[in-house]
DRENDO-1510 file (C-alpha; in Angstrom, 1 decimal, always signed):
<recs>
REC; n; res; u; v; w
REC; 1; MET; +12.6; -15.6; +16.7 .
REC; 2; LYS; +11.4; -18.4; +14.4 .
REC; 3; LEU; +8.0; -16.6; +14.0 .
REC; 4; LYS; +9.8; -13.3; +13.2 .
REC; 5; ALA; +12.0; -15.1; +10.6 .
REC; 6; LEU; +8.9; -16.7; +9.0 .
REC; 7; SER; +7.3; -13.2; +8.8 .
REC; 8; TYR; +10.3; -11.8; +6.9 .
REC; 9; GLY; +10.4; -14.9; +4.6 .
REC; 10; VAL; +6.7; -14.7; +3.7 .
REC; 11; LEU; +6.9; -11.0; +3.0 .
REC; 12; LEU; +10.0; -11.2; +0.9 .
REC; 13; SER; +8.7; -14.0; -1.2 .
REC; 14; LEU; +5.4; -12.1; -1.9 .
REC; 15; LEU; +7.2; -8.8; -2.7 .
REC; 16; SER; +9.4; -10.6; -5.2 .
REC; 17; THR; +6.5; -12.2; -6.9 .
REC; 18; PRO; +5.5; -10.6; -10.3 .
REC; 19; ALA; +2.2; -8.7; -9.8 .
REC; 20; LEU; -0.8; -10.5; -11.2 .
REC; 21; ALA; -3.1; -7.7; -10.4 .
REC; 22; SER; -2.6; -4.0; -9.7 .
REC; 23; ASP; -5.5; -3.4; -7.2 .
REC; 24; PHE; -5.0; -0.9; -4.4 .
REC; 25; SER; -7.4; -0.4; -1.6 .
REC; 26; LEU; -7.4; +2.2; +1.2 .
REC; 27; ASN; -8.9; +1.5; +4.6 .
REC; 28; VAL; -9.6; +4.5; +6.9 .
REC; 29; GLY; -11.2; +4.2; +10.4 .
REC; 30; ALA; -10.6; +4.0; +14.2 .
REC; 31; ILE; -7.7; +1.9; +15.3 .
REC; 32; SER; -7.1; +1.0; +19.0 .
REC; 33; VAL; -3.9; -0.3; +20.7 .
REC; 34; MET; -4.9; -2.3; +23.7 .
REC; 35; PRO; -1.8; -3.4; +25.7 .
REC; 36; ASP; -1.5; -6.9; +27.1 .
REC; 37; ASP; +1.5; -5.8; +29.1 .
REC; 38; SER; +3.9; -7.1; +31.7 .
REC; 39; SER; +7.2; -5.7; +33.0 .
REC; 40; SER; +10.2; -6.3; +35.1 .
REC; 41; SER; +10.2; -4.7; +38.5 .
REC; 42; LEU; +11.4; -1.2; +39.6 .
REC; 43; ASN; +14.2; -2.8; +41.6 .
REC; 44; VAL; +16.1; +0.5; +42.3 .
REC; 45; VAL; +12.9; +2.2; +43.5 .
REC; 46; GLU; +12.0; -0.8; +45.6 .
REC; 47; GLY; +15.4; -0.7; +47.3 .
REC; 48; VAL; +15.3; +3.0; +48.0 .
REC; 49; ALA; +11.6; +2.9; +49.3 .
REC; 50; GLY; +12.1; -0.3; +51.3 .
REC; 51; LEU; +9.6; -2.3; +49.3 .
REC; 52; PRO; +9.7; -6.1; +48.8 .
REC; 53; SER; +11.6; -7.3; +45.8 .
REC; 54; ASN; +9.5; -7.8; +42.6 .
REC; 55; SER; +6.6; -6.0; +44.2 .
REC; 56; THR; +6.3; -3.3; +41.5 .
REC; 57; GLY; +6.0; -2.9; +37.8 .
REC; 58; VAL; +4.6; -0.6; +35.1 .
REC; 59; GLY; +1.6; -0.7; +32.8 .
REC; 60; VAL; +0.4; +1.2; +29.7 .
REC; 61; ASN; -3.1; +2.3; +28.9 .
REC; 62; THR; -5.3; +1.8; +25.8 .
REC; 63; ASN; -5.4; +4.5; +23.1 .
REC; 64; THR; -7.4; +5.0; +19.9 .
REC; 65; GLN; -6.3; +7.0; +16.8 .
REC; 66; LEU; -7.1; +7.4; +13.1 .
REC; 67; GLY; -6.0; +4.3; +11.3 .
REC; 68; LEU; -4.8; +4.2; +7.6 .
REC; 69; THR; -4.0; +0.9; +5.9 .
REC; 70; LEU; -3.0; +0.5; +2.3 .
REC; 71; ASP; -3.6; -2.9; +0.5 .
REC; 72; TYR; -1.9; -4.1; -2.6 .
REC; 73; ALA; -3.6; -7.2; -4.1 .
REC; 74; ILE; -1.0; -9.5; -5.7 .
REC; 75; ASP; -3.7; -12.0; -6.9 .
REC; 76; ASN; -7.1; -13.2; -5.7 .
REC; 77; ASN; -5.7; -14.7; -2.5 .
REC; 78; TRP; -2.5; -12.8; -1.6 .
REC; 79; THR; -2.3; -9.1; -0.5 .
REC; 80; VAL; +0.4; -7.0; +1.1 .
REC; 81; GLU; -0.9; -4.5; +3.6 .
REC; 82; LEU; +0.8; -1.5; +5.2 .
REC; 83; VAL; -0.7; -0.4; +8.5 .
REC; 84; ALA; -0.2; +3.2; +9.7 .
REC; 85; ALA; -1.9; +5.6; +12.0 .
REC; 86; THR; -1.7; +9.0; +13.6 .
REC; 87; PRO; +0.6; +8.9; +16.7 .
REC; 88; PHE; -0.6; +6.9; +19.6 .
REC; 89; SER; -0.3; +8.4; +23.1 .
REC; 90; HIS; +0.0; +6.3; +26.2 .
REC; 91; ASP; +0.1; +7.0; +29.9 .
REC; 92; ILE; +2.7; +4.9; +31.9 .
REC; 93; THR; +1.7; +4.1; +35.5 .
REC; 94; ALA; +3.2; +2.0; +38.2 .
REC; 95; THR; +1.6; -1.3; +39.2 .
REC; 96; GLY; +1.8; -3.5; +42.3 .
REC; 97; ALA; +3.0; -1.9; +45.5 .
REC; 98; LEU; +3.2; +1.5; +43.8 .
REC; 99; ALA; -0.1; +1.1; +41.9 .
REC; 100; GLY; -1.5; +4.4; +40.6 .
REC; 101; LEU; +1.8; +6.3; +40.6 .
REC; 102; LYS; +2.0; +8.2; +37.4 .
REC; 103; VAL; +5.4; +7.5; +35.8 .
REC; 104; GLY; +5.1; +9.4; +32.5 .
REC; 105; LYS; +3.7; +9.4; +29.0 .
REC; 106; THR; +5.0; +8.6; +25.5 .
REC; 107; LYS; +3.9; +8.7; +21.9 .
REC; 108; HIS; +4.6; +6.0; +19.3 .
REC; 109; LEU; +4.2; +5.1; +15.7 .
REC; 110; PRO; +3.9; +1.3; +14.9 .
REC; 111; PRO; +4.1; +0.9; +11.1 .
REC; 112; THR; +3.4; -2.7; +10.2 .
REC; 113; LEU; +3.9; -4.6; +7.0 .
REC; 114; LEU; +1.8; -7.8; +6.6 .
REC; 115; ALA; +1.3; -10.6; +4.1 .
REC; 116; GLN; -2.4; -11.5; +4.0 .
REC; 117; TYR; -4.1; -14.6; +2.7 .
REC; 118; HIS; -7.7; -14.0; +1.6 .
REC; 119; PHE; -10.0; -17.0; +1.7 .
REC; 120; ASP; -12.2; -17.8; -1.4 .
REC; 121; LEU; -15.8; -18.3; -0.1 .
REC; 122; ASN; -17.3; -17.9; -3.5 .
REC; 123; SER; -18.8; -14.6; -2.2 .
REC; 124; ASP; -18.3; -11.1; -3.7 .
REC; 125; THR; -19.4; -9.6; -0.4 .
REC; 126; PHE; -17.4; -11.2; +2.4 .
REC; 127; LYS; -13.6; -11.7; +2.1 .
REC; 128; PRO; -12.1; -13.0; +5.4 .
REC; 129; PHE; -8.3; -13.0; +5.7 .
REC; 130; VAL; -5.4; -13.8; +8.0 .
REC; 131; GLY; -2.0; -12.2; +8.0 .
REC; 132; ILE; +1.5; -12.4; +9.3 .
REC; 133; GLY; +4.1; -9.7; +9.2 .
REC; 134; VAL; +6.7; -7.4; +10.8 .
REC; 135; ASN; +6.1; -4.4; +13.1 .
REC; 136; TYR; +8.5; -1.6; +13.9 .
REC; 137; THR; +7.5; +0.7; +16.8 .
REC; 138; ALA; +9.2; +4.1; +17.2 .
REC; 139; PHE; +8.7; +5.8; +20.6 .
REC; 140; PHE; +9.1; +9.6; +20.9 .
REC; 141; ASP; +8.1; +12.6; +23.0 .
REC; 142; GLU; +8.6; +10.8; +26.2 .
REC; 143; GLN; +7.8; +12.8; +29.3 .
REC; 144; VAL; +8.2; +12.3; +33.0 .
REC; 145; ASP; +5.1; +12.9; +35.1 .
REC; 146; PRO; +5.4; +15.4; +37.9 .
REC; 147; GLN; +4.1; +12.7; +40.3 .
REC; 148; LEU; +7.1; +10.5; +39.7 .
REC; 149; ARG; +9.5; +13.5; +40.1 .
REC; 150; SER; +7.9; +14.5; +43.4 .
REC; 151; THR; +8.1; +10.8; +44.6 .
REC; 152; LEU; +11.8; +10.7; +43.7 .
REC; 153; GLY; +12.3; +13.9; +45.5 .
REC; 154; SER; +10.6; +12.7; +48.7 .
REC; 155; LEU; +12.8; +9.6; +48.6 .
REC; 156; GLY; +15.9; +11.9; +48.4 .
REC; 157; VAL; +16.9; +10.6; +44.9 .
REC; 158; VAL; +16.6; +14.0; +43.1 .
REC; 159; THR; +16.6; +17.7; +44.1 .
REC; 160; ASP; +14.8; +20.6; +42.5 .
REC; 161; SER; +17.8; +21.5; +40.4 .
REC; 162; ASP; +18.1; +18.0; +38.8 .
REC; 163; SER; +16.7; +17.2; +35.4 .
REC; 164; VAL; +14.6; +14.0; +35.1 .
REC; 165; ASP; +14.0; +12.4; +31.8 .
REC; 166; LEU; +12.3; +9.3; +30.4 .
REC; 167; ALA; +13.6; +7.3; +27.3 .
REC; 168; LEU; +12.1; +4.3; +25.6 .
REC; 169; LYS; +13.9; +2.0; +23.2 .
REC; 170; ASN; +12.4; +1.4; +19.7 .
REC; 171; SER; +11.1; -2.1; +19.0 .
REC; 172; TRP; +11.1; -4.7; +16.1 .
REC; 173; GLY; +8.6; -7.6; +16.4 .
REC; 174; TYR; +6.1; -9.9; +14.6 .
REC; 175; ALA; +2.5; -9.2; +13.9 .
REC; 176; LEU; -0.4; -11.7; +13.5 .
REC; 177; GLN; -3.8; -10.6; +12.0 .
REC; 178; ALA; -7.3; -11.7; +11.2 .
REC; 179; GLY; -10.2; -9.8; +9.7 .
REC; 180; VAL; -12.8; -9.4; +7.0 .
REC; 181; ASN; -13.5; -7.0; +4.2 .
REC; 182; VAL; -17.2; -6.5; +3.4 .
REC; 183; ALA; -18.1; -5.1; +0.0 .
REC; 184; ILE; -20.9; -2.6; -0.3 .
REC; 185; ASN; -20.5; -1.9; -4.1 .
REC; 186; LYS; -17.6; -2.1; -6.6 .
REC; 187; ASP; -15.8; +0.8; -5.0 .
REC; 188; TRP; -16.8; +1.0; -1.4 .
REC; 189; GLY; -16.8; -1.4; +1.5 .
REC; 190; LEU; -16.1; -2.0; +5.2 .
REC; 191; HIS; -12.9; -3.2; +6.8 .
REC; 192; PHE; -12.5; -5.0; +10.2 .
REC; 193; MET; -9.4; -6.5; +11.6 .
REC; 194; VAL; -7.7; -7.5; +14.9 .
REC; 195; SER; -3.9; -8.0; +15.3 .
REC; 196; LYS; -1.6; -9.3; +18.0 .
REC; 197; MET; +1.7; -7.4; +17.9 .
REC; 198; ASP; +5.0; -8.1; +19.6 .
REC; 199; ILE; +6.2; -4.8; +21.0 .
REC; 200; ASP; +9.0; -5.0; +23.7 .
REC; 201; THR; +10.8; -1.9; +25.0 .
REC; 202; THR; +13.2; -0.8; +27.8 .
REC; 203; GLY; +12.3; +2.3; +29.7 .
REC; 204; ASP; +15.1; +4.3; +31.3 .
REC; 205; VAL; +14.5; +7.0; +34.0 .
REC; 206; ARG; +17.5; +9.4; +33.8 .
REC; 207; VAL; +18.7; +12.0; +36.2 .
REC; 208; ASN; +21.0; +14.6; +34.7 .
REC; 209; GLY; +21.5; +12.2; +31.8 .
REC; 210; ASN; +22.4; +9.2; +33.9 .
REC; 211; THR; +20.1; +6.2; +34.1 .
REC; 212; ILE; +19.0; +5.5; +37.6 .
REC; 213; GLN; +16.2; +2.9; +36.8 .
REC; 214; SER; +15.6; +0.6; +33.8 .
REC; 215; VAL; +12.5; -1.5; +33.3 .
REC; 216; ASP; +11.8; -4.0; +30.6 .
REC; 217; VAL; +8.2; -3.7; +29.3 .
REC; 218; ASP; +6.4; -6.2; +27.1 .
REC; 219; ILE; +3.5; -4.2; +25.7 .
REC; 220; ASP; +2.4; -6.9; +23.2 .
REC; 221; PRO; -0.9; -5.2; +22.4 .
REC; 222; TYR; -4.1; -6.4; +20.6 .
REC; 223; VAL; -4.8; -3.9; +17.8 .
REC; 224; ALA; -8.3; -3.6; +16.4 .
REC; 225; MET; -9.6; -1.5; +13.5 .
REC; 226; ALA; -13.0; -0.8; +12.1 .
REC; 227; GLY; -13.3; +1.5; +9.1 .
REC; 228; VAL; -14.5; +2.2; +5.5 .
REC; 229; ARG; -12.7; +0.7; +2.5 .
REC; 230; TYR; -12.2; +2.3; -1.0 .
REC; 231; ASN; -11.0; +0.3; -4.0 .
REC; 232; PHE; -9.0; +2.2; -6.6 .
</recs>
């Protein structure tokens, strides 16, 4: 919580600073979300299936999309960056005693606002930076995998006439970043960055609108991007 509060404070102070430069840059390239995940157990499923307590969990796979980041240079050192991308799509699978069981899939958008500090190396080519900011992750288009539905059916939890749905809670968290911009000429360059994002959600499996299983998931991914940079 202290780190999240610091992120808000830095961003607010920068956004309230009178602009000393009006330089915008657009970075476009491949961006990957690589979960460093952990979760609570599927305690209800464990009870119904007769599995040991805390022997199960869920995991999320890596996905790569088109990344778009917009930079606004306040001065030679400070920049505000907005990170966006086309929607990420992730498969959710069980781990532990139920490893390999397909739970479902989801899409999400994780817009992130960062305050970057760019180091002055007396170089017009290499501009390394670090950043701190705030991430909001919106989950949507959640779908239950037929494998989970058939498993619940074999355990006597659902029948063919029951509706089974999956819902994920949206998330606020901090983001840390490091990277480098490499100038090719006055207008064009390359952009490389890696971030660590705090993304925590709760997934609910619902039968006929009633939650039968909740699981807390800390996705906490590393996010890496490589792309081209254009200075306006």
